[in-house]
N, C-alpha and C positions, 0 to 999 in steps of 0.2 A: 341535655336532651337525650332521650332514649335512642337507640340505634334505629328503631322503626321510624320515629319521628324525623330523625336526621335523613333517612332514606326517602321519605315522602316529600320532604321540603322542596326539592328541586322541581317536581312536577305536580305539586299539591293542587293547584287550581284545576288542572285537567282531571286528576284523580277524583277530587271532590265532585266535580261536575258529572263524572261517569257514574257516581253512586246516587244521583239525585232521585231517580224513581224508586230505587230500593229503599232509600232513607225515608221517602214520603210514606211508603207502606209501613215501615218500621215505626215511624212517629205516630201514625194512625193507630197502631197497636198500643204504643205507649200511652196515648191519650185515653185509652179505656182502662188503664191501671188505676188502682186506688191511690190517692195523693200520698199517703204514707209510704207505700211500696215504691212509687215513682221517686220520691225524695231519697229513699234509701239506695235505690239503684244508682241514681246520678251522684249522690254525695260520696258513695263508696268509690266509684270510678273517678270522680273528680280528685279525691285524695290520692288515689293510686297513680293516676297519670301525671298530676302536677308534682308529685314527689320525684318524677323522672324528667321533668320538663324545665328547660331554661328559656323562659319567654324572651330574654334579651337576645337570643340567637335567632329569633324570628321577627317579632314586632309587626306581623301582618295586621294585627288589630289597629295599629297606629298608622300603618302605611296604606292600607286598602279600605278601611272603614273609619267612620268617625262617630263620636258619641253625640247623643242628644244632650244639650245643655239646659239645665233648669235656670230659672231666674237667680236662684241661690248660687249656683255654679258660676254664672256670669258675674254676679256681684263679688263673690269671694276671689275669683281669679283676677278680675280687673283691679281690685284693691291691692292684691299681692303683686301685681305687675306695675303698680303705681299709675294706673290709667283710670280715666273716668269710664263709666259703663258704656256710654254712647261711643266713646273713642274705641274701646275694646271691641264692641259690636261691629263698628264700621271696618276696623282693621282685620278682624279674624272670622267673623260670623256671617252667616246668611240664613234666611228662613227657607226651609225646604217645602216640598209640595204638601206636607201634612201640617205645616204651620209651626214646625219645631225649629229651634236654633241649632245649627250644625256648623262645623268648620267650613270655611270657604274653600280651603284647599286640602288636598291629600298629597303626600303624607301630612299628618298633623304638624302644624307649624311649631309645636312644642316638643317634637321628637328630634333628638340629637342623632342624626343619621349615621354618624361614624360608630356610635356605641349602642344605638337603639334604646337609649335612656330617655326618660321623660324629664324635661327641664322644669316641670311644675308638679312633679310627682306628689309632693307633700300636700298640695291643695288641688289636685286634679279633679275633673268632673266626677260626679257620683257614678255615672255610667262607666267610666274608665276604671274606677276603683272596684266596681262589681263585676266587670267583664271577666270571663264569658258567661257569667250568671249560672253556671252549673252547680253552684253550691247555694243557690237561692232557697230560702225556707219553704217556698211553695212552687215547686218545679212545674206543676200543672199550669200555673199562670204565665210561665215564660217558655212553655214548650215550643210554640211557633218561633220565637226568637232563637231558641236553642237549635232548632232545625236549620234556620238560616246560618247560625254561627258555625255549623258543621262545614259550611263552604268557605268560611273565612279563617278559622282557627284550627291548625293541625292538631292541637291538644283535644279539642272538642271532637274532631273527626276521629281521633284515636279512641276516645272514651266510647263513642257510639259503636265503633267497630268492635271493641271489646265487649260491649253490652250485647251486640248481636251474636257474638261467639259464646256467650254464657248460657245459662239455662234457658230453655224455651219460654217464650212469653205466653 
């Protein structure tokens, strides 16, 4: 993890919260960008920041947020866990206020707390494999989600801070 990311980790939640209004304005500016330009901006910063980031030193994504699981995710994971779908759903999942399947508990029950490793990494939910979505082929379609992820992922926070520091929008 870069020195900057290491330094913000301790008080990340407070730091991210303090930038909320500033980021709202910044993301409103980003929303007016052409899709190709927006993709280039995010994908460049994604590659740059993740080259310096060790996700296993953080695991906030697995500790503080949970993925939305598709039917396909539930079927695949329950099969690999040697469970019936209904049994898996009863043990691990709940339906949230939007009608989506999410984990009942946080941190994720498949997170090995001592190492921050995922015990189902090879067949993890699609949302986990794609997190934090900053290399998505259509960033405009996940811009609101990315704005939310600034508050959950120090790497996304760092990407956005670097984007703010680059050329004017």
